[in-house]
C-alpha positions in Angstrom: 98.2 -90.0 2.5 94.5 -90.5 1.9 92.9 -91.0 -1.2 90.7 -88.1 -0.5 93.5 -86.1 0.2 95.4 -87.1 -3.0 92.6 -86.4 -4.9 92.1 -82.6 -3.2 95.7 -82.1 -3.8 95.5 -83.4 -7.7 92.5 -81.1 -7.9 94.3 -78.2 -6.4 97.6 -78.3 -8.6 95.3 -78.7 -11.9 93.4 -75.2 -10.7 96.4 -73.8 -10.1 98.1 -74.9 -13.3 94.9 -74.1 -15.3 95.3 -70.6 -13.6 98.8 -70.2 -14.5 98.2 -71.4 -18.3 95.5 -68.7 -18.3 97.6 -65.8 -16.9 100.2 -67.1 -19.1 97.8 -67.3 -22.1 96.7 -63.9 -21.2 100.1 -62.2 -21.9 101.3 -64.7 -24.8 98.2 -64.7 -26.5 98.7 -61.0 -28.2 102.2 -62.3 -29.6 100.3 -65.4 -31.4 96.9 -63.8 -32.2 98.1 -60.2 -33.6 99.8 -61.3 -36.4 96.5 -63.5 -37.3 94.4 -60.5 -36.7 96.5 -58.3 -38.6 96.3 -60.6 -41.7 92.9 -61.2 -41.5 92.1 -57.4 -41.5 94.6 -57.0 -44.5 93.2 -59.3 -46.3 89.7 -58.2 -45.7 90.7 -54.2 -46.5 92.8 -55.5 -49.1 95.6 -53.3 -48.2 98.6 -53.8 -45.6 97.1 -53.4 -41.7 99.4 -52.8 -38.5 98.1 -53.2 -34.8 99.9 -51.6 -32.4 99.1 -53.8 -29.3 96.3 -56.6 -28.6 95.0 -56.9 -25.3 92.7 -60.1 -25.4 89.8 -60.9 -23.1 86.3 -62.4 -23.0 84.9 -59.1 -22.5 86.2 -57.2 -24.3 89.0 -57.3 -26.9 91.2 -54.5 -27.4 93.2 -53.3 -30.3 95.2 -50.5 -30.0 96.7 -47.9 -32.4 95.2 -50.0 -35.9 96.4 -48.5 -39.2 94.7 -49.8 -42.4 97.2 -49.0 -45.4 96.2 -46.9 -48.6 93.7 -48.3 -50.6 92.6 -46.9 -53.5 93.5 -43.4 -52.1 91.8 -44.1 -48.7 93.8 -44.5 -45.3 92.0 -45.3 -42.0 93.6 -45.2 -38.4 92.2 -45.4 -35.2 93.6 -45.1 -31.6 91.6 -47.9 -29.7 88.7 -50.7 -30.7 86.9 -52.8 -28.4 85.3 -55.8 -29.6 82.6 -56.9 -27.2 82.1 -60.9 -27.6 79.2 -62.9 -26.8 80.6 -66.0 -25.4 77.2 -67.8 -25.9 77.1 -66.8 -29.3 80.5 -67.9 -30.1 79.7 -71.3 -28.5 77.0 -71.7 -31.0 79.0 -70.4 -34.0 80.8 -67.9 -35.1 77.9 -65.9 -37.0 76.5 -62.9 -34.6 79.5 -63.9 -32.1 80.7 -60.2 -32.0 78.1 -58.3 -30.3 79.7 -54.7 -30.5 82.4 -52.7 -31.6 83.4 -49.4 -30.3 86.1 -47.7 -32.1 87.6 -44.5 -31.0 90.0 -41.8 -32.3 89.0 -42.2 -35.9 91.0 -40.6 -38.6 90.2 -41.4 -42.4 91.9 -39.5 -45.2 90.6 -39.7 -48.7 92.9 -38.7 -51.6 90.9 -38.0 -54.8 92.8 -37.9 -58.5 92.3 -34.9 -60.3 90.7 -36.5 -63.1 88.0 -34.9 -64.8 84.6 -36.6 -63.5 85.6 -37.6 -60.1 83.1 -36.8 -57.3 83.6 -37.5 -53.7 81.2 -40.4 -53.9 83.1 -42.2 -57.1 85.3 -44.1 -54.8 83.4 -47.3 -56.1 85.0 -47.6 -59.5 88.4 -47.3 -57.7 88.9 -50.7 -56.1 86.7 -50.4 -53.7 83.9 -52.5 -55.0 81.9 -52.2 -58.3 78.7 -52.8 -56.3 77.3 -50.3 -53.9 77.2 -51.4 -50.4 73.7 -50.4 -49.6 72.1 -52.8 -52.4 70.1 -55.7 -53.2 71.5 -59.2 -51.8 75.4 -57.8 -51.4 74.3 -55.3 -49.2 72.2 -57.7 -46.9 75.1 -60.0 -46.6 77.3 -57.2 -46.1 75.3 -56.0 -43.3 74.7 -59.3 -41.8 78.6 -59.7 -41.3 78.4 -56.8 -39.2 78.1 -56.5 -35.2 74.8 -56.1 -33.7 76.3 -52.3 -32.5 78.9 -50.6 -34.3 80.0 -47.0 -32.8 82.8 -44.4 -33.7 84.0 -41.7 -31.6 86.2 -39.0 -32.2 85.8 -39.1 -36.1 87.7 -36.9 -38.2 87.1 -37.3 -42.0 89.7 -35.2 -44.8 88.7 -35.4 -48.5 91.5 -33.7 -50.1 92.3 -33.1 -53.9 89.9 -34.2 -56.9 89.0 -31.7 -60.0 90.1 -28.3 -58.8 91.1 -28.9 -55.6 87.8 -29.6 -53.9 87.8 -31.6 -50.5 85.6 -32.1 -47.5 86.6 -32.0 -43.6 84.4 -33.4 -41.2 85.6 -32.6 -37.4 84.0 -34.4 -34.1 82.0 -37.1 -36.0 80.1 -39.6 -34.1 78.8 -43.0 -35.8 76.3 -45.4 -34.3 75.0 -48.3 -36.5 72.8 -50.5 -34.6 70.9 -53.9 -36.0 67.2 -53.8 -35.3 66.5 -57.5 -36.9 67.9 -59.3 -39.0 67.0 -57.5 -42.1 66.8 -54.1 -40.8 69.7 -51.6 -39.5 69.7 -48.2 -38.3 72.4 -45.3 -38.6 73.0 -42.1 -36.9 76.0 -39.6 -37.8 76.5 -36.6 -35.9 79.5 -34.2 -36.3 80.6 -31.1 -34.9 81.4 -29.2 -38.1 81.3 -30.7 -41.9 83.3 -28.4 -44.2 83.6 -28.2 -48.0 86.9 -26.4 -48.8 88.6 -25.5 -52.5 92.0 -25.3 -53.7 92.2 -21.5 -53.2 90.6 -21.4 -49.9 86.7 -20.9 -50.8 84.4 -23.3 -48.9 81.5 -23.5 -46.7 80.8 -25.0 -43.3 78.0 -26.5 -41.8 77.7 -27.1 -37.8 76.2 -29.7 -35.5 74.5 -31.7 -38.5 72.8 -35.1 -37.5 71.8 -37.7 -40.2 69.5 -40.8 -39.4 69.1 -43.6 -42.1 67.5 -47.2 -42.0 68.5 -50.1 -44.3 65.7 -52.4 -44.9 66.9 -55.4 -46.7 70.2 -54.1 -47.8 68.6 -50.9 -49.3 69.4 -47.6 -47.4 67.1 -44.7 -46.9 67.8 -41.5 -45.4 65.1 -40.7 -42.6 66.0 -37.4 -41.6 68.7 -34.4 -41.2 68.7 -31.8 -38.8 69.8 -29.3 -36.2 69.7 -26.5 -34.0 71.4 -23.6 -33.5 75.1 -23.0 -34.3 76.6 -20.9 -37.2 76.8 -21.7 -40.8 79.9 -19.8 -42.3 79.2 -19.4 -46.0 82.9 -18.2 -47.6 83.9 -17.6 -51.2 86.7 -15.8 -52.4 86.2 -12.7 -54.4 87.3 -11.0 -57.5 86.9 -13.9 -60.0 85.7 -11.6 -62.7 86.9 -13.0 -66.2 89.1 -10.5 -68.2 88.4 -11.3 -72.0 91.5 -11.6 -73.6 92.0 -10.8 -77.5 94.9 -11.9 -79.5 93.8 -11.0 -82.9 93.0 -7.6 -84.6 90.2 -5.4 -83.2 88.0 -4.4 -86.0 85.3 -1.8 -85.4 84.5 -1.4 -89.3 81.1 -2.0 -90.5 82.2 -2.1 -94.3 80.4 -5.1 -95.7 84.0 -7.0 -96.9 85.5 -7.1 -93.6 85.9 -11.0 -93.0 86.0 -13.1 -90.0 87.8 -16.6 -89.9 86.2 -19.4 -87.7 84.0 -22.1 -86.9 80.6 -22.8 -86.8 79.2 -21.8 -83.8 77.8 -24.7 -81.6 75.5 -24.9 -78.4 76.7 -23.3 -75.4 78.2 -25.7 -72.9 75.7 -27.2 -70.4 73.2 -27.5 -72.9 72.2 -31.2 -73.2 69.8 -33.1 -75.8 65.9 -32.8 -75.7 65.8 -36.4 -74.0 68.1 -36.1 -71.4 67.5 -34.8 -67.8 69.4 -31.7 -66.7 72.2 -32.5 -63.8 69.9 -30.7 -61.2 66.8 -32.6 -62.0 68.9 -36.0 -62.2 70.9 -35.8 -58.9 67.9 -34.5 -57.0 65.6 -37.4 -58.7 68.7 -39.3 -57.1 68.7 -38.0 -53.6 64.9 -38.1 -53.1 64.7 -41.7 -54.4 67.0 -42.6 -51.6 65.0 -40.7 -48.8 62.4 -42.5 -46.7 58.6 -41.8 -47.4 58.8 -39.8 -43.8 61.9 -38.2 -44.5 62.4 -34.9 -43.1 65.3 -32.1 -42.9 64.8 -29.6 -40.0 66.8 -26.8 -38.6 65.9 -23.9 -36.3 67.6 -20.9 -35.6 70.6 -21.4 -37.6 72.8 -18.4 -37.8 74.4 -17.4 -41.1 77.3 -15.5 -41.8 79.5 -14.9 -45.3 82.8 -13.9 -45.3 85.0 -12.2 -48.0 87.6 -14.7 -48.1 89.1 -18.0 -46.7 92.3 -18.7 -45.5 94.2 -21.7 -46.5 93.6 -23.5 -43.4 90.1 -23.6 -43.8 87.0 -21.1 -42.7 87.1 -19.2 -39.3 84.1 -17.0 -37.8 87.0 -14.3 -36.8 85.1 -11.6 -39.7 86.7 -11.1 -43.2 90.0 -11.7 -44.0 90.2 -9.5 -47.0 89.5 -6.0 -47.9 87.0 -6.7 -50.5 85.4 -9.0 -48.1 82.2 -8.3 -46.8 80.1 -10.1 -43.9 76.2 -11.1 -43.9 74.4 -12.0 -40.6 71.3 -13.6 -40.3 68.7 -16.3 -38.7 67.2 -19.2 -40.7 64.8 -21.7 -40.0 63.8 -24.3 -42.4 62.2 -27.7 -43.0 62.1 -30.1 -46.2 59.9 -33.2 -46.5 59.1 -35.8 -48.6 55.7 -36.3 -50.4 55.9 -39.1 -52.6 58.4 -38.4 -55.1 58.3 -34.4 -54.4 60.2 -32.6 -51.8 58.9 -29.7 -50.1 61.1 -27.1 -48.5 59.9 -24.3 -46.4 61.3 -21.6 -44.2 61.7 -18.3 -42.7 64.4 -16.1 -41.5 65.6 -12.6 -40.5 68.6 -11.0 -42.5 69.9 -8.0 -40.4 69.1 -5.3 -39.8 65.8 -5.5 -41.0 65.1 -7.8 -43.9 63.2 -11.0 -43.6 62.3 -13.7 -46.1 60.0 -16.6 -46.1 58.4 -19.2 -48.5 58.0 -22.5 -49.5 59.1 -24.6 -52.8 57.7 -28.1 -53.9 59.8 -29.9 -56.6 59.0 -32.7 -58.6 62.3 -33.6 -60.5 60.1 -36.7 -62.4 58.1 -34.1 -64.2 60.2 -31.0 -63.6 57.1 -29.3 -62.1 58.0 -26.5 -59.5 55.3 -24.8 -57.3 56.1 -22.2 -54.5 56.3 -19.0 -53.4 59.2 -16.8 -52.0 58.9 -13.4 -50.4 61.5 -11.0 -49.4 61.2 -7.6 -47.6 64.2 -5.3 -47.1 66.6 -8.1 -47.7 69.9 -6.7 -47.8 72.2 -7.1 -50.9 75.0 -8.2 -49.1 72.7 -11.7 -48.4 72.4 -12.1 -52.1 76.2 -11.4 -52.9 76.4 -15.1 -51.3 74.4 -16.5 -54.2 76.8 -14.5 -56.9 80.0 -13.6 -55.0 82.0 -13.4 -58.0 79.8 -10.3 -59.2 82.0 -6.8 -58.8 79.7 -5.9 -55.8 80.4 -2.4 -54.3 79.3 -1.7 -50.7 76.5 -4.1 -50.9 75.3 -3.9 -47.4 74.1 -0.5 -48.5 71.5 -2.3 -50.9 68.2 -3.9 -50.3 65.9 -6.1 -52.2 62.1 -6.7 -52.2 60.2 -8.9 -54.0 57.7 -12.0 -54.6 58.2 -15.2 -56.8 55.2 -17.4 -57.2 55.3 -20.7 -59.3 52.1 -22.8 -60.1 52.1 -25.9 -62.6 49.7 -24.9 -65.3 47.0 -27.1 -65.6 47.3 -29.9 -68.5 45.1 -30.5 -71.2 45.9 -33.8 -71.4 48.4 -36.7 -70.2 50.3 -36.3 -73.6 50.7 -32.3 -72.9 54.0 -31.6 -71.2 54.2 -30.1 -67.7 54.3 -26.3 -67.6 55.2 -24.0 -64.7 53.7 -20.6 -64.6 56.3 -18.0 -63.3 55.2 -14.3 -62.0 56.5 -11.8 -59.5 58.1 -8.9 -59.0 61.6 -7.3 -57.6 62.6 -4.4 -56.8 66.4 -3.5 -56.1 67.8 -0.1 -54.3 71.0 1.3 -54.5 72.7 -1.4 -56.3 76.3 -0.7 -56.9 79.5 -2.0 -58.4 82.7 -1.4 -60.0 84.1 -3.6 -62.9 86.6 -1.9 -65.5 85.0 -3.8 -68.5 81.8 -1.7 -67.6 83.2 1.7 -66.4 86.4 3.5 -65.0 84.2 4.2 -62.1 81.4 3.0 -59.9 78.3 2.4 -61.3 75.2 3.2 -59.3 71.8 1.8 -59.8 69.7 4.0 -57.1 66.5 2.0 -58.0 65.7 -1.1 -60.5 62.0 -3.1 -60.6 61.7 -6.1 -62.5 58.2 -7.6 -63.0 56.7 -10.5 -65.5 55.1 -13.6 -66.1 56.8 -16.5 -67.7 56.0 -20.0 -68.8 58.5 -22.9 -68.4 58.4 -26.3 -69.7 60.9 -28.8 -68.2 60.8 -31.5 -70.8 61.9 -29.3 -74.0 63.7 -26.6 -71.4 62.1 -23.7 -72.7 61.1 -20.4 -70.9 58.5 -18.0 -72.7 58.4 -14.9 -71.2 55.0 -12.7 -71.4 54.3 -9.2 -70.1 57.8 -8.7 -69.3 59.1 -5.5 -67.8 62.2 -3.5 -66.5 62.2 -0.2 -64.9 65.2 2.1 -64.4 63.7 4.0 -61.5 60.3 3.7 -60.0 57.8 1.6 -62.4 54.6 3.8 -60.8 56.1 7.1 -61.0 59.2 8.8 -63.2 61.0 5.2 -63.9 61.5 4.4 -67.6 60.1 1.1 -68.2 61.5 -1.1 -70.9 59.0 -3.9 -72.0 60.1 -7.4 -73.3 59.1 -11.0 -74.2 60.1 -13.9 -76.1 61.3 -17.2 -75.6 64.8 -19.0 -74.6 65.4 -23.0 -75.4 68.2 -24.6 -73.7 68.2 -28.0 -75.4 67.6 -29.8 -78.5 67.8 -28.7 -81.9 66.3 -25.0 -81.4 68.5 -24.1 -78.8 69.0 -20.6 -78.8 66.3 -17.6 -78.1 63.9 -15.4 -79.7 63.3 -12.1 -77.7 61.6 -8.8 -78.3 62.0 -5.4 -76.4 60.5 -2.0 -77.0 60.6 1.5 -75.2 57.3 3.4 -75.3 57.8 7.2 -76.1 59.6 8.4 -73.1 61.0 11.9 -72.2 64.8 12.2 -72.9 65.4 14.0 -69.6 63.7 10.9 -68.2 66.1 8.5 -69.8 69.1 10.5 -68.8 68.1 10.8 -65.3 67.5 7.0 -65.6 70.9 5.9 -66.8 72.9 4.3 -64.0 75.3 7.1 -62.5 79.0 6.3 -63.7 78.1 5.2 -67.0 77.7 8.6 -68.7 79.8 11.1 -67.0 78.8 14.6 -67.4 76.8 14.2 -70.2 74.0 12.4 -67.8 73.4 15.9 -66.2 72.6 18.3 -69.2 69.4 19.8 -69.9 67.4 17.4 -72.5 64.7 17.9 -74.3 62.3 15.8 -76.4 61.5 11.9 -76.9 62.8 8.8 -77.7 61.3 5.5 -78.4 62.5 2.1 -79.9 62.3 -1.5 -80.4 64.7 -4.8 -80.8 63.9 -8.0 -81.8 66.9 -10.6 -81.8 66.4 -14.5 -82.9 69.8 -16.3 -82.2 69.7 -19.9 -82.9 72.8 -21.4 -81.7 73.3 -24.1 -84.1 72.8 -21.9 -87.4 74.2 -18.9 -86.2 74.2 -17.5 -89.7 70.4 -17.5 -89.5 70.5 -14.7 -86.7 68.3 -12.0 -87.4 68.5 -8.2 -85.3 65.8 -5.5 -85.9 66.6 -2.2 -84.5 64.5 0.7 -84.6 65.3 3.9 -82.8 63.1 7.3 -82.9 64.4 10.1 -81.5 64.2 13.9 -81.2 66.3 14.3 -78.1 68.6 17.3 -77.8 70.3 19.3 -75.1 69.8 22.4 -74.3 72.1 25.2 -72.2 74.9 23.4 -70.8 74.9 20.5 -71.7 78.5 18.9 -71.6 78.5 18.9 -75.5 80.5 21.9 -77.4 79.4 24.3 -79.9 79.4 23.0 -83.4 81.3 25.7 -84.7 84.3 24.8 -82.7 84.7 22.0 -85.4 84.4 24.5 -88.3 87.8 26.1 -87.6 91.0 25.1 -86.2 90.7 23.1 -83.0 93.3 21.0 -80.7 92.9 17.3 -80.7 94.7 15.3 -78.2 96.2 12.2 -80.0 98.1 9.3 -78.2 101.5 9.1 -79.1 104.1 6.3 -78.6 104.8 5.4 -75.2 101.3 6.0 -73.8 101.4 10.0 -73.8 99.1 12.3 -75.2 100.1 15.3 -77.6 97.6 18.0 -78.8 97.8 18.7 -82.4 95.9 21.6 -84.3 93.4 20.1 -86.9 90.3 21.5 -88.5 89.2 23.6 -91.5 92.2 26.3 -91.9 95.4 24.1 -90.6 98.1 23.6 -92.6 97.6 19.9 -93.4 93.9 20.2 -93.5 92.7 18.5 -96.6 89.2 19.3 -98.1 87.1 16.2 -99.2 87.2 17.2 -102.8 90.7 17.7 -102.8 91.1 13.4 -101.8 91.6 11.0 -104.5 88.1 9.5 -105.0 89.7 6.0 -105.5 91.0 6.6 -101.9 87.3 7.8 -100.7 85.9 4.7 -102.2 88.5 2.5 -100.8 87.7 3.5 -97.5 84.3 3.6 -97.6 84.0 0.2 -98.8 85.8 -1.3 -96.1 84.6 0.7 -93.2 81.1 1.8 -93.8 79.5 1.3 -97.4 76.4 3.1 -96.4 77.8 6.3 -94.6 75.7 8.5 -96.7 72.2 6.8 -96.2 72.4 5.7 -92.2 71.8 8.3 -89.3 75.0 7.3 -87.8 74.1 3.5 -86.8 74.3 0.0 -88.6 72.0 -2.6 -87.1 72.9 -5.1 -89.9 76.6 -4.5 -89.1 75.7 -5.0 -85.1 74.2 -8.3 -86.4 76.9 -9.2 -88.5 80.0 -8.5 -85.9 77.6 -10.4 -83.3 77.3 -13.5 -85.6 81.4 -13.1 -86.1 82.0 -12.9 -82.4 79.8 -15.8 -81.5 81.6 -17.8 -83.9 85.1 -17.0 -83.0 83.9 -17.2 -79.2 85.2 -13.9 -78.2 84.8 -10.1 -78.9 86.8 -9.6 -81.9 85.0 -7.6 -84.1 82.8 -4.1 -83.6 80.1 -2.4 -85.3 81.2 1.2 -85.4 80.3 3.2 -88.3 82.5 6.2 -89.4 80.5 8.3 -87.5 81.0 6.4 -84.1 84.7 6.0 -85.0 84.9 10.0 -85.6 83.5 10.2 -82.1 85.6 7.8 -80.3 88.8 9.5 -81.9 87.6 13.2 -81.2 86.1 13.1 -77.8 86.7 9.6 -76.1 89.5 7.5 -74.4 90.8 4.4 -75.9 89.5 2.0 -72.9 87.0 -0.2 -74.1 84.1 -0.4 -71.7 80.4 -0.4 -71.8 80.5 3.1 -70.8 82.5 4.5 -73.4 80.2 2.6 -76.1 77.1 4.5 -74.8 78.9 7.7 -74.9 79.9 7.1 -77.8 76.3 6.4 -78.8 75.3 10.1 -77.7 78.6 11.8 -79.2 77.4 10.2 -82.8 74.0 11.3 -82.5 75.4 15.2 -81.9 77.6 14.5 -84.3 75.1 13.4 -87.2 72.6 16.1 -85.7 75.2 19.3 -86.4 76.8 18.3 -89.2 76.5 17.1 -92.9 77.9 13.7 -94.2 80.6 15.8 -96.2 81.8 17.6 -93.2 81.8 14.1 -90.9 83.6 12.4 -93.6 86.1 15.3 -93.9 86.8 15.7 -90.2 87.3 11.7 -90.0 89.8 11.6 -92.8 91.7 14.6 -91.1 91.9 13.5 -87.7 92.2 9.5 -87.6 95.6 7.7 -87.2 97.2 6.5 -89.9 100.4 5.0 -88.3 102.6 5.8 -85.1 102.1 9.6 -84.3 100.6 10.0 -88.2 97.2 11.7 -88.0 95.6 12.7 -91.1 95.1 11.8 -94.6 97.4 14.8 -95.8 100.5 13.7 -93.7 99.7 9.9 -94.5 99.7 10.4 -98.1 103.2 12.3 -98.1 104.9 10.1 -95.7 104.0 6.6 -97.4 104.1 7.9 -101.1 105.3 11.3 -101.2 102.5 12.7 -102.9 99.2 14.7 -102.3 96.1 12.9 -101.1 94.6 13.8 -104.6 97.1 12.1 -106.2 96.6 8.5 -104.7 96.0 6.0 -107.2 93.7 2.9 -106.6 96.2 0.6 -105.1 97.8 3.3 -102.7 94.3 4.4 -101.7 93.6 0.3 -100.9 96.6 0.2 -98.9 95.8 3.2 -96.8 91.9 2.0 -96.3 93.7 -1.5 -94.9 95.8 0.3 -92.6 92.9 2.0 -90.6 91.4 -0.9 -88.5 95.3 -1.3 -87.1 97.7 1.7 -88.1 100.4 0.5 -85.6 100.8 -2.6 -86.8 99.9 -2.3 -90.4 102.7 0.4 -90.3 105.5 -2.5 -90.4 104.9 -2.8 -94.1 106.3 0.9 -95.2 110.0 -0.4 -93.7 109.7 -4.2 -95.1 107.4 -4.2 -97.9 104.3 -5.6 -99.0 104.0 -9.3 -98.2 102.3 -11.8 -101.0 99.3 -12.3 -98.1 98.8 -8.3 -98.2 98.8 -8.2 -101.9 96.3 -10.7 -102.0 94.4 -9.0 -99.4 94.4 -5.6 -101.5 93.5 -7.6 -104.6 90.3 -8.9 -102.7 89.4 -5.3 -101.7 89.7 -3.8 -105.1 87.3 -6.9 -106.5 84.9 -6.5 -104.1 85.2 -2.3 -105.2 84.2 -3.8 -108.6 81.5 -6.2 -107.3 79.8 -3.3 -105.5 80.0 -1.0 -108.7 82.3 1.6 -107.1 84.6 1.1 -109.8 85.0 -0.3 -113.6 86.8 -2.9 -114.8 89.4 -1.0 -116.4 90.2 0.5 -113.1 90.4 -2.9 -111.7 92.8 -3.6 -114.2 95.1 -0.7 -113.6 95.0 -1.7 -109.9 96.3 -4.8 -110.9 99.2 -3.3 -112.7 99.7 -0.7 -109.9 99.8 -3.7 -107.2 102.8 -5.3 -109.4 104.9 -2.1 -109.1 103.9 -1.0 -105.8 106.3 0.9 -103.4 106.8 3.3 -100.9 108.6 6.6 -100.6 112.1 6.6 -99.9 113.1 7.1 -96.2 114.9 10.6 -97.6 111.5 11.6 -98.4 111.7 11.3 -102.1 109.1 9.7 -104.0 106.9 9.5 -107.4 106.3 12.3 -109.3 102.8 13.9 -109.2 100.4 12.3 -112.0 98.1 13.8 -114.5 95.6 11.2 -114.5 94.0 8.1 -114.0 92.6 5.0 -115.8 89.0 3.7 -115.6 86.0 5.4 -113.9 84.5 5.5 -110.3 80.6 5.5 -109.4 79.4 8.8 -108.1 79.3 10.5 -104.6 77.5 13.2 -103.3 81.2 15.2 -103.4 82.5 17.4 -105.8 86.3 16.6 -106.2 87.8 19.5 -107.3 91.6 18.2 -108.4 93.0 16.2 -111.5 89.9 14.1 -111.6 87.3 16.3 -112.5 88.0 15.3 -116.1 86.7 11.4 -114.9 
C-alpha cells in the first residue's frame, strides 16, 4: 500500500474516531457536567439546586426542569434554560463567554414571615445579601457577571404571608435585561397582571403594566411605567366598621366626685416627632430618588371597576360577590413625570354615567410643598367609596359629589421661614346615605351637604390651620344652615393636639330641624318649630397634657314646638301615667307612676340625706344649669381619652330622666340628639322640683325595681323619709349600675364598697352639703350597716337624725323639719 494511501487511511480513521468521540461526548457529557453545574449553581444560590436534564452544545446549552431550593423563604423553578455561548469569547477567557440566557416557564414563590415590620422589599436582611444589588461597586460587579442579554418568559411570582397575610401575585411576566455597555444596562418588565392580595381576600389588580429601568455604573433608575387600556379591579371587603367594646361600668353621671382611673393620655398612634419626616413623604422621596430625570408614568384609557368583595382565589371581573358589594365603572387617563426632586401627576377621567374628574398635583417631598387643582363634577359616590370602603355606605350609586380643591405654595418671607401650602376649595355631596348601628337604628340620609374653606398646611411642623371654614346642611346659598369653624390641628411634636372653634349664627329652628339628616330625630324632626337658635363651641385638646383640655359650650335658644310636634302635653306627667320599664329577660312592662299613684313620693317627703347624696353623685349643679353641663362633658371627654374607650358619659339628671321616660337603652348618636331635644322640653315645661320628683320616682334601683318608695322598702324596710346618711349614700351609688350593685343586698357590703361609701360622704362634707356631726354619724351607721331581711322585716322608723344638711330649694315636710 502506498505511503499516500496509508496517510489518507490514517486521517480517515482519526476523523471517524473524532466524530465518534464527539458523538459519545454529546451523550456522556450531561452525565459528567450536570453534577458540576448543579454544584456551581447551588454554591452561587446558597441552597440545593436540581437540574432535570441537560443538553450541552456549542449553541445553545439547554437545561430543563431547573429547581432552586428554598433560601430565606424564596423558591425558584424554571421549565427550560437556554444558554447562548460565544466560542470566540470563551477562547479569550470566561469573562463575557455567555452571550445570552433565555429562561422559560419561571415560577418564583416568596414566603414572608409574619413578624412586624416585614415588607415585600425587606428580603435583604434575611440572607439574600446585606447590600442592594443595584448600588455602588458591588452592584457594578454583580451586573458585570451577567450575560449580554437575559430574557425570562412566562414568569409567575407569588408572594405570600407577611403581616396580616399581605401578598402579591404576578402572572404572564416577561423580563428583558440587556447590556448596552460595560457600565450601562437596560431592564424591561411586563406582565399580564400584577395583583396585591390580603388574607381576607381584599386586594387590587393592575393589568398589562410595563416597567423600564436603567442601571448606570451599578445604580438603578426607573425611566418609565405605562400601559394602555385594560381594566383595573379595585376590590375591598366591606363591613369592617369596628364596634366599641366596654367591659367597665358605663357611668352617665355628671356629679363632681365621679371618679375614673387610667393612665395619662398619649399622642395618637402615627404621630412622629417634629424632626422626623412622615412615612408618606419619606417613601415618596425614596421612590423619586430612584427615578430617572426623564421618568414618565403614563396610562391611557384604563377601565376601573370596583367590587364589593374578593374570593379567596383572588380578584375577578365577574361582578360583586356579596350582597353588600357595589360596582364602580369608569375610564381614566393619567400621566406622572419627574421635575427635579418633585413629581407632577395629571389626569382626567369619566365615571359612569355622567361624572367627570380632572386635575394635576405637584409633590415635592423634600420640602413638603404641594401645588395643584382637582375638579370633580357629578362624580358618583360609589367611586369615592373605593377610598373609604369600610364606612357603612348605603346605596352609594345614588349619591353625587361635585367640587374643587386647590393647593398653592405660599411665598416664603425668607429661607428660614417654613414652607406653607395654601388649601382652598368647596365640596358638595348629594344623597349621602349610610347605615351604622352606632349612629342610628335606621338609615341616615343627608340630602345635601356643602363644605367650603381655606387653610394653611405647614409640612415641617405638620400643622393645619383652618380659616373661614363653613359646612352647611342643605344649600349654603339658600335655606341651608351654615356652621362656621376655624382653628389649628398639629399632628407631630410636643404640642400635638387641636384647638378649634365653631359657631352657629342665629338660625330659624324650623330650618335647623329640616337640616338634621333623616333618620336621626325620628318623628321629632317633622314637628312645627318656632323661634331661633345660635351657639358656639371651643375645644382645646393637647394630647400630651389631657388635663389641660378646655371646652366651652354656649347655646342660646328660643325654639319651641306648636301643634302636633311629637311632644306630649306636659299635663300628662302631672298625673298618673304609664311608664314602660325593661324587665329581666329583655321584656318591657308598663307600670303606673306619677303624682297620685300608690308608690309616688313627693320630694319633700324624701330624706334630705338621700337628695344630697344623689345630687352630689349625679348632678351637683342641678338647680343652676338649664339641663346641660358643659363642664361635665369636658371631664367625661378627658376621662374617656385616658381610658382609650367610651366609659364615662356626661348626662345631667334631666337628661337621664329624658332617657328613662322617652327613649330606648340603645346607645346611638341618634338617641343622644333626641335626648337633647327631650331635655330641653322637660326644662321648659317643668320646675326643678317637679323634675327631681319625677326622676326619683321613675328611675331604676335594681332588677324590676323602680321608684324610691319601693326601693327604700325593699332594701331597708322603711319609707324614703327615714333613710339615714349611710343608706342614702348606698342608694346614690346604686343608680349608675343598679343591676350589678343589687348583688350587695344579698351578700352584704364588701370592704371596698364601704370605703367607696365613706369617700362619697367625705366629699359631701368637703362641698358643704353636710356638717362634721352628720359625717361622724354616717361613719357609725356604716359600721352597723345592714339590709332588711328576706321576709321583709327591717328596722323600726326613726324619730330624728344627727347633724345638719345644707339648704335646698325644697321644703322637707317629714320628721326632718326640726333640722
